[in-house]
Structure formats: C-alpha cells, structure tokens
TIRO-2110 file (N, C-alpha, C; in Angstrom, 1 decimal):
// TIRO-2110
-20.1, -3.3, -10.9, N, 1, A
-21.1, -2.3, -10.5, CA, 1, A
-20.7, -1.1, -11.6, C, 1, A
-21.9, -0.4, -12.0, N, 2, A
-21.8, 0.7, -12.7, CA, 2, A
-21.3, 2.1, -12.1, C, 2, A
-21.1, 2.9, -12.8, N, 3, A
-20.5, 4.2, -12.3, CA, 3, A
-21.6, 4.9, -11.6, C, 3, A
-23.0, 4.7, -12.0, N, 4, A
-24.1, 5.5, -11.4, CA, 4, A
-24.4, 4.7, -9.8, C, 4, A
-24.1, 3.3, -9.7, N, 5, A
-24.5, 2.6, -8.8, CA, 5, A
-23.3, 2.7, -7.6, C, 5, A
-22.1, 3.0, -8.1, N, 6, A
-21.0, 3.4, -7.3, CA, 6, A
-21.2, 4.7, -6.7, C, 6, A
-21.9, 5.7, -7.6, N, 7, A
-22.3, 7.3, -6.9, CA, 7, A
-23.1, 7.0, -5.9, C, 7, A
-24.3, 6.3, -5.9, N, 8, A
-25.3, 6.3, -5.0, CA, 8, A
-24.8, 5.4, -3.9, C, 8, A
-23.9, 4.4, -3.9, N, 9, A
-23.4, 3.6, -2.8, CA, 9, A
-22.6, 4.4, -2.1, C, 9, A
-22.0, 5.4, -2.4, N, 10, A
-20.7, 6.2, -1.7, CA, 10, A
-21.3, 6.7, -0.3, C, 10, A
-20.5, 6.5, 0.4, N, 11, A
-21.0, 6.7, 2.0, CA, 11, A
-19.6, 7.2, 2.6, C, 11, A
-19.4, 8.2, 3.5, N, 12, A
-18.4, 8.6, 4.4, CA, 12, A
-18.0, 7.4, 5.2, C, 12, A
-17.0, 6.7, 5.0, N, 13, A
-16.4, 5.7, 5.9, CA, 13, A
-15.4, 5.9, 6.8, C, 13, A
-15.6, 5.9, 7.9, N, 14, A
-14.5, 6.6, 9.0, CA, 14, A
-14.2, 5.2, 10.1, C, 14, A
-14.7, 4.1, 9.8, N, 15, A
-14.2, 2.9, 10.5, CA, 15, A
-13.9, 1.8, 9.5, C, 15, A
-12.6, 1.5, 9.6, N, 16, A
-12.1, 0.5, 8.6, CA, 16, A
-11.6, -1.0, 9.4, C, 16, A
-11.9, -2.1, 8.8, N, 17, A
-11.0, -3.4, 9.1, CA, 17, A
-9.7, -3.3, 9.3, C, 17, A
-9.1, -4.1, 10.2, N, 18, A
-7.8, -4.2, 10.2, CA, 18, A
-7.3, -5.2, 8.8, C, 18, A
-7.1, -4.5, 7.7, N, 19, A
-6.9, -5.4, 6.6, CA, 19, A
-6.4, -4.6, 5.7, C, 19, A
-5.1, -5.0, 5.2, N, 20, A
-4.5, -4.3, 4.1, CA, 20, A
-5.0, -4.2, 2.6, C, 20, A
-4.8, -3.3, 2.1, N, 21, A
-5.6, -3.2, 0.6, CA, 21, A
-4.5, -3.7, -0.5, C, 21, A
-4.7, -4.6, -1.2, N, 22, A
-3.7, -5.2, -1.8, CA, 22, A
-3.3, -4.1, -2.8, C, 22, A
-2.1, -4.1, -3.2, N, 23, A
-1.4, -3.2, -4.3, CA, 23, A
-2.1, -2.7, -5.5, C, 23, A
-2.4, -4.0, -6.1, N, 24, A
-3.6, -3.7, -7.5, CA, 24, A
-4.8, -3.1, -7.0, C, 24, A
-5.3, -3.3, -6.2, N, 25, A
-6.8, -2.6, -5.8, CA, 25, A
-6.2, -1.0, -5.4, C, 25, A
-5.3, -0.9, -4.5, N, 26, A
-4.8, 0.7, -4.4, CA, 26, A
-4.6, 1.3, -5.6, C, 26, A
-3.8, 0.7, -6.5, N, 27, A
-3.6, 1.2, -8.0, CA, 27, A
-4.5, 1.6, -8.9, C, 27, A
-5.6, 0.9, -8.7, N, 28, A
-7.0, 1.2, -9.5, CA, 28, A
-7.5, 2.4, -8.8, C, 28, A
-7.5, 2.7, -7.6, N, 29, A
-8.1, 4.0, -6.8, CA, 29, A
-7.2, 5.2, -7.1, C, 29, A
-6.1, 4.9, -7.2, N, 30, A
-4.7, 5.6, -7.5, CA, 30, A
-5.2, 6.2, -9.0, C, 30, A
-5.3, 5.5, -9.8, N, 31, A
-5.5, 5.6, -11.3, CA, 31, A
-6.8, 6.4, -11.4, C, 31, A
-7.8, 6.1, -10.9, N, 32, A
-8.9, 7.2, -11.0, CA, 32, A
-8.6, 8.4, -10.9, C, 32, A
-7.7, 8.9, -9.9, N, 33, A
-7.3, 10.4, -9.7, CA, 33, A
-6.2, 10.8, -10.7, C, 33, A
-5.5, 9.7, -11.2, N, 34, A
-4.3, 10.1, -12.2, CA, 34, A
-5.4, 10.3, -13.3, C, 34, A
-6.0, 9.6, -13.9, N, 35, A
-7.0, 9.8, -15.1, CA, 35, A
-8.0, 11.0, -15.0, C, 35, A
-8.3, 11.5, -14.0, N, 36, A
-9.0, 12.4, -13.7, CA, 36, A
-8.8, 13.7, -14.7, C, 36, A
-9.8, 14.2, -15.5, N, 37, A
-9.7, 15.4, -16.4, CA, 37, A
-9.2, 16.3, -15.7, C, 37, A
-8.5, 17.3, -16.2, N, 38, A
-7.8, 18.7, -15.8, CA, 38, A
-8.2, 19.7, -16.7, C, 38, A
-8.3, 21.1, -16.3, N, 39, A
-8.5, 22.1, -17.3, CA, 39, A
-7.3, 22.2, -18.0, C, 39, A
-7.8, 22.3, -19.5, N, 40, A
-6.7, 22.5, -20.6, CA, 40, A
-5.6, 21.5, -20.6, C, 40, A
-5.8, 20.2, -19.8, N, 41, A
-5.1, 19.1, -19.9, CA, 41, A
-3.7, 19.6, -19.2, C, 41, A
-3.5, 20.5, -18.5, N, 42, A
-2.5, 20.8, -17.8, CA, 42, A
-2.6, 20.1, -16.1, C, 42, A
-1.2, 19.6, -15.9, N, 43, A
-1.0, 18.6, -14.7, CA, 43, A
-1.0, 19.7, -13.4, C, 43, A
-2.1, 20.0, -13.1, N, 44, A
-1.8, 20.8, -11.8, CA, 44, A
-2.3, 20.0, -10.4, C, 44, A
-2.4, 18.9, -10.6, N, 45, A
-3.0, 18.2, -9.4, CA, 45, A
-1.7, 16.9, -9.4, C, 45, A
-1.6, 16.7, -7.8, N, 46, A
-0.5, 15.6, -7.4, CA, 46, A
-1.1, 14.7, -6.6, C, 46, A
-0.9, 13.4, -6.6, N, 47, A
-1.4, 12.4, -5.6, CA, 47, A
-0.2, 12.1, -4.8, C, 47, A
-0.3, 11.9, -3.3, N, 48, A
0.4, 11.2, -2.7, CA, 48, A
-0.2, 9.7, -2.1, C, 48, A
0.2, 8.9, -2.4, N, 49, A
-0.2, 7.6, -1.9, CA, 49, A
0.4, 7.1, -0.4, C, 49, A
-0.3, 7.0, 0.6, N, 50, A
0.4, 6.8, 1.7, CA, 50, A
0.0, 5.3, 2.1, C, 50, A
0.8, 4.7, 2.7, N, 51, A
0.5, 3.4, 3.4, CA, 51, A
1.4, 3.3, 4.8, C, 51, A
2.2, 4.1, 5.0, N, 52, A
2.9, 3.8, 6.0, CA, 52, A
2.4, 4.2, 7.7, C, 52, A
1.9, 3.1, 8.4, N, 53, A
1.3, 3.4, 9.7, CA, 53, A
1.5, 4.7, 10.2, C, 53, A
2.9, 4.9, 10.7, N, 54, A
3.3, 6.0, 11.5, CA, 54, A
2.8, 7.4, 10.7, C, 54, A
3.0, 7.2, 9.4, N, 55, A
2.6, 8.5, 8.5, CA, 55, A
1.3, 8.9, 8.7, C, 55, A
0.3, 7.7, 8.4, N, 56, A
-1.1, 7.9, 8.7, CA, 56, A
-1.4, 8.5, 10.0, C, 56, A
-1.0, 7.9, 10.7, N, 57, A
-1.1, 8.5, 12.3, CA, 57, A
-0.7, 9.9, 12.6, C, 57, A
0.4, 10.2, 11.6, N, 58, A
0.8, 11.5, 11.7, CA, 58, A
-0.3, 12.6, 11.1, C, 58, A
-0.8, 12.2, 9.7, N, 59, A
-1.8, 12.8, 9.2, CA, 59, A
-3.4, 12.8, 9.9, C, 59, A
-3.3, 12.0, 10.9, N, 60, A
-4.8, 11.7, 11.5, CA, 60, A
-4.7, 13.1, 12.5, C, 60, A
-3.7, 13.8, 12.7, N, 61, A
-3.6, 15.0, 13.4, CA, 61, A
-3.6, 16.1, 12.7, C, 61, A
-4.1, 16.4, 11.3, N, 62, A
-4.0, 17.3, 10.7, CA, 62, A
-5.4, 18.4, 11.0, C, 62, A
-6.4, 17.7, 11.4, N, 63, A
-7.6, 18.2, 11.6, CA, 63, A
-8.2, 17.5, 12.7, C, 63, A
-9.2, 18.1, 13.7, N, 64, A
-10.2, 17.5, 14.7, CA, 64, A
-10.9, 16.4, 14.0, C, 64, A
-11.2, 16.6, 12.6, N, 65, A
-12.1, 15.6, 11.8, CA, 65, A
-11.2, 14.6, 11.0, C, 65, A
-10.1, 14.5, 11.6, N, 66, A
-9.4, 13.3, 10.3, CA, 66, A
-8.5, 12.6, 11.4, C, 66, A
-9.4, 11.9, 12.4, N, 67, A
-9.0, 11.0, 13.3, CA, 67, A
-9.3, 9.7, 13.2, C, 67, A
-10.0, 9.3, 11.9, N, 68, A
-10.2, 8.1, 11.2, CA, 68, A
-8.9, 7.7, 10.4, C, 68, A
-8.4, 8.4, 10.5, N, 69, A
-7.1, 8.0, 9.7, CA, 69, A
-5.9, 7.1, 10.5, C, 69, A
-6.4, 6.9, 11.7, N, 70, A
-5.6, 6.3, 12.7, CA, 70, A
-6.0, 4.9, 12.4, C, 70, A
-7.3, 4.5, 11.9, N, 71, A
-7.7, 3.3, 11.7, CA, 71, A
-7.3, 2.8, 10.0, C, 71, A
-7.3, 4.0, 9.1, N, 72, A
-7.5, 3.7, 7.6, CA, 72, A
-5.9, 3.1, 7.6, C, 72, A
-6.0, 1.9, 6.6, N, 73, A
-4.9, 1.3, 6.3, CA, 73, A
-3.8, 2.0, 4.9, C, 73, A
-4.8, 3.0, 4.2, N, 74, A
-4.2, 3.5, 3.4, CA, 74, A
-4.5, 5.3, 3.2, C, 74, A
-4.2, 6.2, 2.4, N, 75, A
-4.7, 7.4, 2.0, CA, 75, A
-4.0, 7.9, 0.8, C, 75, A
-4.8, 8.7, 0.2, N, 76, A
-4.4, 9.5, -0.9, CA, 76, A
-4.7, 10.9, -0.8, C, 76, A
-3.5, 11.7, -0.6, N, 77, A
-3.4, 13.1, -0.3, CA, 77, A
-3.4, 13.9, -1.7, C, 77, A
-4.3, 14.8, -2.0, N, 78, A
-4.4, 15.3, -3.3, CA, 78, A
-4.0, 16.8, -3.2, C, 78, A
-3.1, 17.1, -4.2, N, 79, A
-2.8, 18.8, -4.0, CA, 79, A
-2.9, 19.3, -5.4, C, 79, A
-3.0, 20.7, -5.3, N, 80, A
-3.2, 21.2, -6.7, CA, 80, A
-2.0, 22.5, -6.7, C, 80, A
-1.7, 22.8, -7.6, N, 81, A
-0.6, 23.8, -8.3, CA, 81, A
-1.3, 24.9, -8.7, C, 81, A
-1.5, 26.5, -8.3, N, 82, A
-2.1, 27.3, -8.9, CA, 82, A
-1.0, 27.8, -9.9, C, 82, A
0.5, 27.5, -9.9, N, 83, A
1.2, 27.8, -11.0, CA, 83, A
1.1, 27.3, -12.2, C, 83, A
0.4, 26.2, -12.0, N, 84, A
0.4, 25.5, -13.2, CA, 84, A
-0.9, 25.7, -14.0, C, 84, A
-2.1, 25.9, -13.4, N, 85, A
-3.2, 26.0, -13.8, CA, 85, A
-4.3, 26.9, -13.0, C, 85, A
-5.0, 27.8, -13.7, N, 86, A
-5.9, 28.3, -12.6, CA, 86, A
-7.3, 27.5, -12.4, C, 86, A
-6.9, 26.3, -13.1, N, 87, A
-8.2, 25.4, -12.7, CA, 87, A
-7.6, 24.3, -11.5, C, 87, A
-6.8, 24.7, -10.8, N, 88, A
-6.1, 23.8, -10.0, CA, 88, A
-7.0, 23.3, -9.1, C, 88, A
-7.8, 24.0, -8.3, N, 89, A
-8.7, 23.6, -7.4, CA, 89, A
-9.9, 22.5, -8.1, C, 89, A
-10.4, 22.9, -9.0, N, 90, A
-11.3, 22.4, -9.6, CA, 90, A
-10.4, 20.9, -10.1, C, 90, A
-9.3, 20.8, -10.8, N, 91, A
-8.9, 19.7, -11.2, CA, 91, A
-8.6, 18.7, -10.1, C, 91, A
-8.0, 19.2, -8.7, N, 92, A
-7.8, 18.4, -7.6, CA, 92, A
-9.4, 17.9, -7.2, C, 92, A
-10.2, 18.6, -7.1, N, 93, A
-11.4, 18.4, -6.7, CA, 93, A
-12.3, 17.4, -7.6, C, 93, A
-12.0, 17.4, -8.8, N, 94, A
-12.5, 16.2, -9.7, CA, 94, A
-11.8, 15.0, -9.2, C, 94, A
-10.6, 15.1, -9.1, N, 95, A
-9.9, 13.8, -8.7, CA, 95, A
-10.1, 13.2, -7.5, C, 95, A
-10.4, 13.9, -6.7, N, 96, A
-10.8, 13.6, -5.2, CA, 96, A
-12.3, 12.6, -5.5, C, 96, A
-13.2, 13.2, -6.2, N, 97, A
-14.7, 12.6, -6.5, CA, 97, A
-14.2, 11.3, -7.0, C, 97, A
-13.4, 11.1, -8.5, N, 98, A
-13.3, 10.1, -8.8, CA, 98, A
-12.5, 9.0, -8.1, C, 98, A
-11.5, 9.5, -7.2, N, 99, A
-11.0, 8.6, -6.3, CA, 99, A
-11.9, 7.7, -5.5, C, 99, A
-12.8, 8.5, -4.8, N, 100, A
-14.2, 8.2, -4.3, CA, 100, A
-14.7, 7.2, -4.6, C, 100, A
-15.3, 7.5, -5.8, N, 101, A
-16.1, 6.6, -6.5, CA, 101, A
-15.6, 5.1, -6.9, C, 101, A
-14.3, 5.3, -7.4, N, 102, A
-13.3, 4.0, -7.7, CA, 102, A
-13.2, 3.2, -6.4, C, 102, A
-13.0, 4.0, -5.4, N, 103, A
-12.9, 3.0, -3.8, CA, 103, A
-14.2, 2.3, -3.8, C, 103, A
-15.3, 2.7, -4.1, N, 104, A
-16.6, 2.2, -3.8, CA, 104, A
-16.5, 0.8, -4.8, C, 104, A
-16.0, 1.2, -5.9, N, 105, A
-16.2, 0.1, -7.0, CA, 105, A
-15.3, -0.9, -6.5, C, 105, A
-14.3, -0.7, -5.8, N, 106, A
-13.4, -1.8, -5.3, CA, 106, A
-13.6, -2.4, -4.1, C, 106, A
-14.7, -2.2, -3.7, N, 107, A
-15.5, -2.6, -2.2, CA, 107, A
-14.7, -1.8, -1.0, C, 107, A
-14.0, -0.6, -1.4, N, 108, A
-13.5, 0.1, -0.3, CA, 108, A
-14.4, 1.1, 0.2, C, 108, A
-14.0, 1.5, 1.4, N, 109, A
-14.7, 2.9, 2.0, CA, 109, A
-13.7, 3.9, 2.0, C, 109, A
-14.4, 5.3, 2.0, N, 110, A
-13.3, 6.4, 1.8, CA, 110, A
-13.9, 7.5, 2.8, C, 110, A
-13.2, 8.2, 3.3, N, 111, A
-13.5, 9.5, 4.2, CA, 111, A
-12.9, 10.6, 3.4, C, 111, A
-13.6, 11.8, 3.4, N, 112, A
-12.8, 12.9, 2.8, CA, 112, A
-12.3, 13.9, 3.9, C, 112, A
-11.3, 14.2, 3.9, N, 113, A
-10.5, 15.2, 5.1, CA, 113, A
-10.2, 16.3, 4.3, C, 113, A
-11.2, 17.4, 4.1, N, 114, A
-10.6, 18.7, 3.6, CA, 114, A
-9.7, 19.2, 4.5, C, 114, A
-8.6, 19.9, 3.8, N, 115, A
-7.6, 20.8, 4.2, CA, 115, A
-7.5, 22.0, 3.9, C, 115, A
-7.6, 22.2, 2.6, N, 116, A
-7.7, 23.6, 2.1, CA, 116, A
-8.8, 24.1, 2.2, C, 116, A
-8.7, 25.6, 2.6, N, 117, A
-10.0, 26.3, 2.7, CA, 117, A
-10.0, 27.7, 2.0, C, 117, A
-10.4, 27.8, 1.0, N, 118, A
-10.2, 28.8, 0.0, CA, 118, A
-10.6, 30.2, 0.6, C, 118, A
-11.5, 30.2, 1.5, N, 119, A
-12.2, 31.3, 1.9, CA, 119, A
-11.3, 31.9, 3.1, C, 119, A
-10.6, 31.0, 3.7, N, 120, A
-9.9, 31.5, 5.1, CA, 120, A
-8.5, 30.8, 5.3, C, 120, A
-7.5, 31.7, 4.8, N, 121, A
-6.3, 31.3, 4.8, CA, 121, A
-5.4, 31.0, 6.2, C, 121, A
-6.2, 31.7, 7.0, N, 122, A
-5.8, 31.4, 8.7, CA, 122, A
-6.3, 30.1, 9.3, C, 122, A
-7.1, 29.5, 8.5, N, 123, A
-7.6, 28.0, 8.9, CA, 123, A
-7.1, 27.0, 8.0, C, 123, A
-6.8, 27.5, 7.0, N, 124, A
-5.9, 26.6, 5.8, CA, 124, A
-4.5, 26.5, 6.2, C, 124, A
-3.8, 27.4, 6.5, N, 125, A
-2.6, 27.2, 6.5, CA, 125, A
-1.7, 26.1, 7.5, C, 125, A
-2.3, 26.2, 9.0, N, 126, A
-1.8, 25.4, 9.7, CA, 126, A
-2.1, 23.8, 9.4, C, 126, A
-3.2, 23.7, 8.6, N, 127, A
-3.6, 22.3, 8.1, CA, 127, A
-2.8, 21.8, 7.1, C, 127, A
-2.5, 22.7, 6.2, N, 128, A
-1.7, 22.6, 4.9, CA, 128, A
-0.1, 22.3, 5.2, C, 128, A
0.3, 23.2, 6.1, N, 129, A
1.7, 22.9, 6.9, CA, 129, A
1.9, 21.8, 7.3, C, 129, A
1.1, 21.4, 8.1, N, 130, A
1.2, 19.9, 9.1, CA, 130, A
1.4, 18.9, 8.1, C, 130, A
0.5, 18.9, 6.9, N, 131, A
0.6, 17.9, 5.8, CA, 131, A
1.8, 18.0, 4.9, C, 131, A
2.1, 19.3, 4.5, N, 132, A
3.3, 19.5, 3.8, CA, 132, A
4.6, 19.0, 4.3, C, 132, A
4.8, 19.5, 5.8, N, 133, A
6.0, 19.0, 6.5, CA, 133, A
6.1, 17.3, 6.7, C, 133, A
5.1, 16.8, 7.0, N, 134, A
5.0, 15.4, 6.9, CA, 134, A
5.4, 14.8, 5.8, C, 134, A
4.8, 15.2, 4.4, N, 135, A
5.1, 14.6, 3.1, CA, 135, A
6.1, 15.4, 2.3, C, 135, A
6.7, 16.4, 2.8, N, 136, A
7.7, 17.0, 1.8, CA, 136, A
6.8, 17.5, 0.6, C, 136, A
5.9, 18.3, 1.0, N, 137, A
5.1, 18.8, -0.5, CA, 137, A
5.6, 20.1, -0.8, C, 137, A
6.0, 20.6, -1.9, N, 138, A
6.4, 21.9, -2.3, CA, 138, A
5.6, 22.9, -1.9, C, 138, A
6.0, 24.0, -1.6, N, 139, A
5.2, 25.2, -1.1, CA, 139, A
4.0, 25.7, -2.2, C, 139, A
4.5, 25.4, -3.4, N, 140, A
3.6, 26.1, -4.4, CA, 140, A
2.3, 25.3, -4.5, C, 140, A
2.5, 23.9, -3.9, N, 141, A
1.0, 23.2, -4.1, CA, 141, A
0.2, 23.5, -2.5, C, 141, A
-1.2, 23.4, -3.0, N, 142, A
-2.1, 23.4, -2.0, CA, 142, A
-2.7, 22.0, -1.6, C, 142, A
-2.5, 21.7, -0.3, N, 143, A
-3.1, 20.4, -0.1, CA, 143, A
-4.8, 20.6, 0.2, C, 143, A
-5.2, 20.0, -1.0, N, 144, A
-6.9, 20.0, -1.0, CA, 144, A
-7.5, 19.3, 0.0, C, 144, A
-6.9, 17.9, 0.0, N, 145, A
-7.7, 17.0, 1.0, CA, 145, A
-6.6, 15.5, 1.1, C, 145, A
-7.2, 14.9, 2.0, N, 146, A
-6.5, 13.6, 2.3, CA, 146, A
-7.8, 12.5, 2.3, C, 146, A
-7.6, 11.7, 1.3, N, 147, A
-8.9, 10.7, 1.4, CA, 147, A
-8.6, 9.4, 2.1, C, 147, A
-8.9, 9.0, 3.2, N, 148, A
-8.4, 7.6, 3.8, CA, 148, A
-9.3, 6.5, 3.1, C, 148, A
-8.6, 5.4, 3.0, N, 149, A
-9.0, 4.3, 2.3, CA, 149, A
-9.2, 3.1, 3.2, C, 149, A
-10.0, 2.3, 2.9, N, 150, A
-9.9, 0.7, 3.7, CA, 150, A
-11.1, 0.3, 3.3, C, 150, A
-11.2, -0.9, 3.9, N, 151, A
-12.3, -2.1, 3.9, CA, 151, A
-13.0, -1.3, 5.1, C, 151, A
-14.4, -1.4, 4.9, N, 152, A
-15.4, -0.8, 5.6, CA, 152, A
-15.7, -1.7, 7.0, C, 152, A
-15.7, -1.2, 8.1, N, 153, A
-16.0, -2.0, 9.4, CA, 153, A
-17.6, -2.0, 9.2, C, 153, A
-18.2, -1.0, 8.8, N, 154, A
-19.6, -1.0, 9.0, CA, 154, A
-20.2, -0.3, 7.7, C, 154, A
-21.1, -0.5, 7.1, N, 155, A
-21.6, 0.3, 6.1, CA, 155, A
-22.9, 1.0, 6.4, C, 155, A
-22.9, 2.4, 6.2, N, 156, A
-24.2, 2.9, 6.8, CA, 156, A
-25.4, 2.6, 5.8, C, 156, A
-26.5, 2.9, 6.2, N, 157, A
-27.6, 2.4, 5.1, CA, 157, A
-27.7, 3.9, 4.4, C, 157, A
-28.9, 3.8, 3.4, N, 158, A
-28.8, 4.7, 2.5, CA, 158, A
-29.0, 6.1, 2.9, C, 158, A
-28.5, 7.1, 2.3, N, 159, A
-28.5, 8.5, 2.8, CA, 159, A
-29.6, 9.1, 2.5, C, 159, A
-30.1, 10.1, 3.2, N, 160, A
-31.3, 10.7, 3.0, CA, 160, A
-31.1, 12.1, 2.3, C, 160, A
-31.5, 12.3, 1.1, N, 161, A
-31.0, 13.5, 0.5, CA, 161, A
-32.1, 14.4, 0.4, C, 161, A
-31.6, 16.0, 0.4, N, 162, A
-32.7, 17.3, 0.0, CA, 162, A
-33.6, 16.8, -0.8, C, 162, A
-34.6, 17.3, -0.9, N, 163, A
-35.4, 17.1, -2.2, CA, 163, A
-34.9, 17.8, -3.4, C, 163, A
-35.2, 16.7, -4.5, N, 164, A
-34.8, 17.0, -5.7, CA, 164, A
-34.8, 18.3, -6.3, C, 164, A
-36.1, 19.1, -5.8, N, 165, A
-36.7, 20.3, -6.3, CA, 165, A
-35.5, 21.5, -5.8, C, 165, A
-35.1, 21.0, -4.4, N, 166, A
-34.1, 22.2, -3.9, CA, 166, A
-32.9, 22.2, -4.9, C, 166, A
-32.6, 21.0, -5.5, N, 167, A
-31.2, 21.1, -5.8, CA, 167, A
-31.3, 21.2, -7.4, C, 167, A
-32.2, 20.6, -8.0, N, 168, A
-32.2, 20.5, -9.6, CA, 168, A
-33.3, 21.4, -10.1, C, 168, A
-32.6, 22.3, -11.1, N, 169, A
-33.3, 23.5, -11.4, CA, 169, A
-33.5, 23.3, -13.0, C, 169, A
-34.5, 23.4, -13.9, N, 170, A
-34.6, 23.6, -15.3, CA, 170, A
-34.7, 24.7, -16.0, C, 170, A
-33.7, 24.9, -16.7, N, 171, A
-33.8, 26.4, -17.8, CA, 171, A
-33.3, 27.3, -16.9, C, 171, A
-33.9, 27.7, -15.6, N, 172, A
-33.2, 28.9, -15.1, CA, 172, A
-33.4, 28.3, -13.4, C, 172, A
-32.4, 29.0, -12.7, N, 173, A
-32.5, 28.8, -11.3, CA, 173, A
-33.8, 29.1, -10.7, C, 173, A
-34.5, 28.3, -10.2, N, 174, A
-35.7, 28.4, -9.4, CA, 174, A
-36.9, 28.6, -10.3, C, 174, A
-36.5, 28.1, -11.7, N, 175, A
-37.6, 28.3, -12.6, CA, 175, A
-39.0, 27.6, -12.1, C, 175, A
-39.9, 27.7, -12.7, N, 176, A
-41.3, 26.8, -12.2, CA, 176, A
-41.0, 25.7, -12.5, C, 176, A
-41.4, 24.5, -11.7, N, 177, A
-41.2, 23.1, -12.0, CA, 177, A
-42.5, 22.4, -12.7, C, 177, A
END
C-alpha cells in the first residue's frame, strides 16, 4: 500500500482482536515514530512501547476516552520535552501521525488517546501524571498521547469529510475558488 492509501484508510480503531502483534511488526510501527522528523533535528520526542497487559489496563484509566486500551495488545506513548526543543509539540505530533499511518500499512488499527492539553493545564496535569507515574516518565516530558494498537475487530467504512472548499484554500485564506 502506498502512503496516500494508508492515509485514506486510516480510521479510529477501538475494538481489537485478541491477537498479539509480532515484534517485527510492532518494531516497524515504532520506527515510524523514531524516524519522524523533528525541528532542527533535536531529539525532543520519546516513545514508550507498552505490551504488558496490566500496564495497558492501567493506562486505560488515563481518561474516560481511553477505555479501549483494555482491548489493545500494545500501545505507544509519545512524549515531548520542551527543554530540548521549542518544537517539541510539533515533533511529538508528527511522530503520532506517522505511527498511525504505519500501523495502517501493517494492517493494524490504532486509536489516538490525547493526554496533553496545551490550553488547559488543569485538564492536562492529572492525565499526564497518571501516565507519568505508571511509566516513570521524567517530569520535564509532557505526555502528548497514547496510541493503542491491535488488529481491528471491525473496520469502519469510509469517513465522511467536510467539503474540500471548507478546508483547502488557494493563495489566501477564503480566497475565491
């Protein structure tokens, strides 16, 4: 499958088969985040690969929206360190996107569990601290997201997108089409 096809096929998958992910498959997905570009080539992102069932179950309690981790056979937690680069959030976000696309390429499903909230520290802190304590993540790292991974139990149909004209602009924002 080519990259564009993987992007188009990407869906939020929250129901997984009870089937382990082979290490070589998981390594390719992990490598997508590892090789993701970073601002000024600074190593501001970190990836924590989790396969331990007890740990995944604990991570499922991070937010009310990450319960699907109780079914996922693996997850990758993506963090960013603002002490390393001012582009840490972009670096971690790009890594998340590439992990998700590579998961599709490897016939896996993925779901994105947002943890860090850059607009609301009161919302962000309890979620980040929950993950931080479980995985012993240093204080200077923000936990951007937990991406669940597994073989899809079901695959949703094509996604309905908003009209292209509402998203894509040429020359100027809201320029005449």
